[in-house]
N, C-alpha and C positions, 0 to 999 in steps of 0.2 A: 205841668203837674198840678191837679189840686189833690189834695189829702183830705180827708173825709172822715171827721169823728163824730162818735155817735154822744159822747161827753163832753164838755166843757174843758177837762184838765186831760190833756192830749198824752199819750204815751202807753195806754193801758196798763200792764203790770208795771208797767215803772211808775209807782203810786204810792205817792207823801200825803198825808192829809192829816189834820188836829181831830181825831177822833176820840180823844180824851178829855183833856184839859187844853184852852188856847194856848197857842204857843209851843207845844210839847211836837214833835213830830213825828210821825210813828209810818213805818215803811211798810204797805200791805198787801207787799208781793215778792216780786224781784227785789233780794238784796245783795247777796254773795255773786258779786262780778269775776269771777275768775277768766274771762278769755281778753278782757281789756288788752293785755300784753300782744295777743295775736289778732287782734280785730282790724281789718283794714279799714273798713269804714270808719274808724276813731280817727283814723290817721287823715283818709283821703277826705272828710269833710270836716277837717279841723275843729272837731269837737271841743277841744281846749280852749280856742279862740273864743269858743260862743258858751263858754262856762261851766262844761263839763270837766270835773277835777277828781282827781281820785286819791285816795290813799290805802298804802298796802301796811296792814298791821302785820306787825315783827311776829307774835304771835299769833298764827295762821287757823290753830284749831285747837282745843283742848278738852279731855276726858278727865270730869271729876268723879272719882271714886267712893263710896261711902267712907271707908276709909282713911280718905284725907288725902290719898297720893294723887296726883294727875299726872296723864300723859299729854304731852303738846307737840304738835308741827309746827315749824317755824318756817320765817323766810329765808332760813340758813341751812342748808344740808348739813352741816355738824352741830349743830344744836340740835335738830332733829333726832340726829343717830344716836346724841347723848341722851334724849329724852326715852328714845326707845330701848336703848342699852340698859336703863334701869331696870326694866322688864325683861328685856333677853337679848344679850350682845350677841346670840345667833341671827336673831330678828334685824339688829340694828348691822350686821353687815350685810344681809340679805337688802335690806333697803337699799345700800349702797349701792350692791351690786345690780340693782333694778335701774336705780338712775343711770349707773354709766351702760348697761345694755341697752336700756330702751330711751334712754334722755335724748341722743340724737335723732333716730328715728322720730319720737313724739313731736320734737322740735321741727322736725324739716318736712316730714310726710304728711302729719296729721292736720296742720294748717292747710293746707292747699287742699286737701281732701273736704275738709267742713268749707271750703269755701268755693266749691266746683260742683255741678250736677254731678249727681252720682254715679260710679260708672257699674256696668252690668256686672253681676258675681263672679263672673268666668275670668272677665278680666282683671278683676281684682286678685285671683288666686293666681291667674298667670304671672305678675309682678311678682309675688312674693314666695313663689315654689321654687324660684332657681336659687335660692341661699339657705345656709341653715339657719340664721337668724329670719328669714321668711316664713321659713316652714314651723320655727318655733312660734312666731307670731299667730301663724294661723293656728295652731294645737290648740292655744289659750283662749283663744277668739271662739274655739266652739263649747267652752266650758262656761260654766255660772261664777258672778264675782262668787261665789260663796266657796264652790269648789275652789277656787283658784288660789282664795287666800287661806283654806287649808292648806293647800301643796305648798305655799310659799313659806306661810308665817306659821311657828310655835304659840306665840301667845295669844290668848283671847282677844284681850283689851285694844291688842295692836289690831287683830282682823276687825272687831268692832269698829273703831275708829276710822278704819278705811272704807268700810261697807259704809257707814256715816254718810260719808260722801256722794253716794249714789243718788236716793231719792231726791233729795233737793240737792244742787239746781239742775240734777240730767233726767229724773223721772226714770229711774231704773232699778228694780228691786233687786235684792240680793239674789234671788234663786230663778231670773230671769236667764233660762238657756242660751248659750250662743253669745253672749256678753261678757266673757272673763276679761277681753282685750281691754275694759275699759278700766279694769284695777291696775295695769302698770299706766294706763292715761293719769289717773287720778295719783299715782306716785310720783309721775316727774311733773306733774304741773300745780300739786297742792299747796305750794309756797306763794301762786300766783294771786289768790281771793283778795278782791280789793272792794273799797265802801266808798259811794258816791258821796262827794261832800257836801251836804246843805241838803241831802236826801236822793233818795232813788229817783224822783220826778227831775231832778236837775239834767242828766242826760236827754231825757225827753223833751224837756225845754230845750236845751243845746241842739237836737235836731230841727226843730220847729224853726229855731233861730237860721240853722243854714239853709234850711227849704227856702225860706221866705228872701235869704241874702244872695239865694242863687236864682231867683225869679219863678220859684214857686208859690201856690197858693193856697189857703187853709179856710176848711168850713168846719167849724162846732156845732154841736148840737142837731148834726145832718145824719139821722139815723138813715140811713139806706134799706130800704125794703125789698127793692128790686133790680135786677141785672136785665137791663133792656135787649134783649134780642131779636135780629130781624134775618132769616134764611140763613140761620145757623152761624152768624157772627155778631158780636156784641156792638150795640152803640151807645151805650151808654149806663145810666144808673138813674132810677127813681127811688126819693125819698119819701119819708112817712107824711111830709105834708103836700104831697103831689107835684114837688118840682122834680124838673129832669135835667140832667147834664149830662151833655151829649160830648161822647168821646169815643175815637176808633182803638183805642186800649182803655182796658179796666183791669187793675190788680188787688184781687182778694189777698186780705190778710187775716180773714177771720177762719173760722174752723170749716173743715170739709163738707158735712152734712148741711149746715146752715146756707154755705155759699152755692151747692148744687139743688138742694132740695127745697129751698126755701125761695133764694134770691133768683136764681136762674129758673127753676121749675122744671119737673118732670116732663112736662111737654115736650120742652126743647130735646130731650137726652133720649139715649136708645135704654130700651128696656134692662139690658144685662150690666152697661157702666153705674145705673141706678142701683141694681140689685148691689154690686161689689161697693157702692159709695154707702149705704144702709150696712153693709158687713164691715165697715172700718171700725174698730174697736177704740173706744173711749178710755180713759185714764183708770187704772184699776182703783186708783188711792185718791183721795182729796186732803185736806187739811184744815187742822181745828187751830186755829191761832187765837193767842191773848198777849193783848198790848197793853203796857203799862206805863204811865206816868208816875215817877219813884221821886222821893225826896232825896235820897242817897241809893250808889248802885249797891249791887248785890256783892258780897264779900262771903267769898266761899272759906269753910272750914277746913284747911288743908294741913298737913304734915310739914315742918322744918325744910325750908326746899322744892317746894311744890307749890310757891304763891304766883308763877307763874300764870296758872289758868285765871286768874283774875283779870288777864289783859286779853286773853284769847278771841280773838275776833266770832269762829264757830266753836260753840259749845254743844258736848254731848253729855245730856243729863238722861240717867235712866238705861242705857242700851249699852251695858257694858261687855256684852259679849253675843258672838252671833248669834245663839237662840233666842236672845232676846228682840232678834230681827221677827225671828221664825214667831213667836208667840203675838207679837202686834199683827204682823201682816193674816196670821189665821184668821184673827178676830175680825180683822178690816174687810176680810173675803167672806166671812160670813154675816156681814152686814151689822156688826156688834161694835161698841163703843169698846176700847182697847181698855182691859182691866191693867193690862201691865204698861205703864206709862215711863215710855222714853222719848225724848222729842230734842229738837233742834232749837237752840237759844243764842241770844245774842243781847250785847248791851251796846246800841250806835256809839252813845254818847262817851263813851271810854275813848273815843276814835275821832268823834267828831261832836264836840260841846256845842254846836251851833244849831243842833237838833232839839235842844230844850232851854229854858231858861237859865242863866248863869247860877251854877253849883247844884241844879237838880240834873234830873236822867229818865232816859228812855230804856225798857227791855222789853222783849217780847220773846214768844216761844212756839213753834210748828209742831204740833201732833199729828203723825199720821191717822186718816180715820175715812171709815167710807162715806161715801155722800149720803147715799140712803141709810137710815136706821131700821132693821129688821124688827125691834119692839120696841121703837121708842120714837120722839120727835125732837128734833133738833133744838124746837123756841121751847120747849120744857125741859130741856137736860141742859143746856148749854151753858149755865149759871153754874149750877152743880158742878159739871166737868169741867170750869175756869175753875174753881177753886181747888177741886184735887190736883190739877196741874200747877197752881200755886204752891199748895201745900207741898206736893213733888219737891220743885225747886228748892223751897226754904229748908228740906231735907240738909241741904249741904251749902246753901247760904242762909242762916238764921236771921239776919237783918232784913230778910225780906216781909217784914209784921204786916199787920193792917196800918198801923201808923206810917209805917213807909210809903205806903201803896197811895197816891193822891185819888187815883182812879183806874180802874181796870176794866178792858171791855174784850169782847171775843169779835173773830168772824167767823162764821160755819159754811161747810161747804156752799149752804143753799144762799148764804152773803154773798160769796166769791159770785156765783152763779148770776146773781142779780144783778151786782156791778159790773160784770163783766161777762155781757150774754155770749161771747164766743167762748169762754169757758164752762162749755156744757158740763153739766151734772160735778160743779166744782173742780173738775180736772185743769189745773194751770197748763199741761203739756198739751192740749188739743187735739189727743191724741196717744195710745198708749205706746210707749218707749220699749217694744219687747222687740226679737229680731225678726219677726214674720212682719213687722211696720218701720222698719230702718231701711238706710241706704238706698237703695236700687228700689226697696216695696214702700216706702214712704212719699204719699199717703198709699198710691198703688202703683203698681208697674207702668200703667200707662199715663200716670201724671207726675212721673217723678224728675222727668225734664221740664217741670215747671208751667210745660203749655197745656192744655186744656182742649174739649172735644170742641168748644165754641171758640172758633175763630177771633182773636182780638182780648180772649179773657185770658188771663196768667193768676197764679199763686204765688204767694211770697209769704206766708204766714208759718208758725210754728208748728201746723200739720206738715209742713215741708221738710225734706233733709235741711240739716242734719238734726232737725228737733227744737224743742223749746229752749229757752235760757236767753241773756243777753249775751248773744254772742254776734248779731247781725248777718249772719249768712245767707239764709231765706230771703232777705230781701234783696242782699246783693247778687246773689245768682239770680233772680227775677229779672235785676235789672239789666245783668248781663247776656241774658237769652235775649230780653227784649231787644235791647241794642243790636245784637245777632241779627234776630230777624227782619230790623229796620233796615240794616245794612249801615247804622251811623258808630261813628267812633266812640270809645269809651272813654271819655276826658279824664277818666281816674286810673287808665292806662298809662297816660302821657307822661 
């Protein structure tokens, strides 16, 4: 096995770099890892033995409100319900009811579904329609997440904090029809988010070490420009320097369109297939990031008894109600910079001091934005927009002053696309995560089983089921499909 990377730093979105001040580590993309507890490759590849270590913060998520109150989710169900009860006793009871009703289903049914090739839609329905619980799952699955939180909860802040978990790391927007079932998934899984100690690149390096330890090879600075095809089957790849690497099997983990339209080439594909590939829809939103090196961590203005938000792993700042998402997404879809500032934020050094020099801190925020601005240029507006975002955070944490900030820098959607060329249009999920491109329809029905029209060419990236995020599923499924086709035993199942 030879793994080829375009960049020297392995791991794609598992990226940690010193982009502000030396010795301050900034996680540029993937950060909230909420499936480590169910990820088979983490155990199968013994990633901990190769220095992939995680910490689960006790305060999993927090929303800070203008009046100094905060709503928090914890790694403990009782504490979460206590926090919710401060806003709505009815919603606290409903939250516990959802965990009781859906928890066993989420823990036993969802992981196998994530780590298996997607079943046809009719098969999924047949499995569920035989019980009242299954029928209810089908019903909520036909709603949008926004519709379901409106049905289940009465408090606007709780609704907003649940919806806050959808765009990142799941790529799902609140109004996407047919994805209501992600809400009980969030409620039952919300306490499992973890931070990679040493930075998000640490698990990527662990994968690298596991590969080498088990006899695999690596090649960095290897920009694959062509997948070599002869008589309908792949025979290897060619890199930008003209080198050819011959192999009977090639696995592409980059996006769908580049794989087929650029690397394979339309001349090797049927016209109808090319049309379908061109019709695959990319992400509907991108992310504007601000990364800061700080003298001291942000300190929120809170009412007495609400201080736990100062240790929340995931921070919701400015998205207080579901209508706030509507406002932001309306502007994103128009190609405008959102005037309504509401973002995801975190302070990594609260949980892992090694990511900054002793006594110092890092912090970042992610604001949902369009890839292409209708009436502006990213290079012209990024600094001003950064200052606006920081000022918004400062409304809640007054110590986030100019003197406190050693250096701040931005990452625009254009920067994302330039750094990782498979994240076309700054889309980190390599394809829209809406119902028409999920499960058996991701990325296309003819490709959903990870095989392609080119014999020996397989797909294994985020454009495949179950989508983006640090979940390890597309690669695992691809490996299992390949071993089935080769009729070889799967050592990880022994």
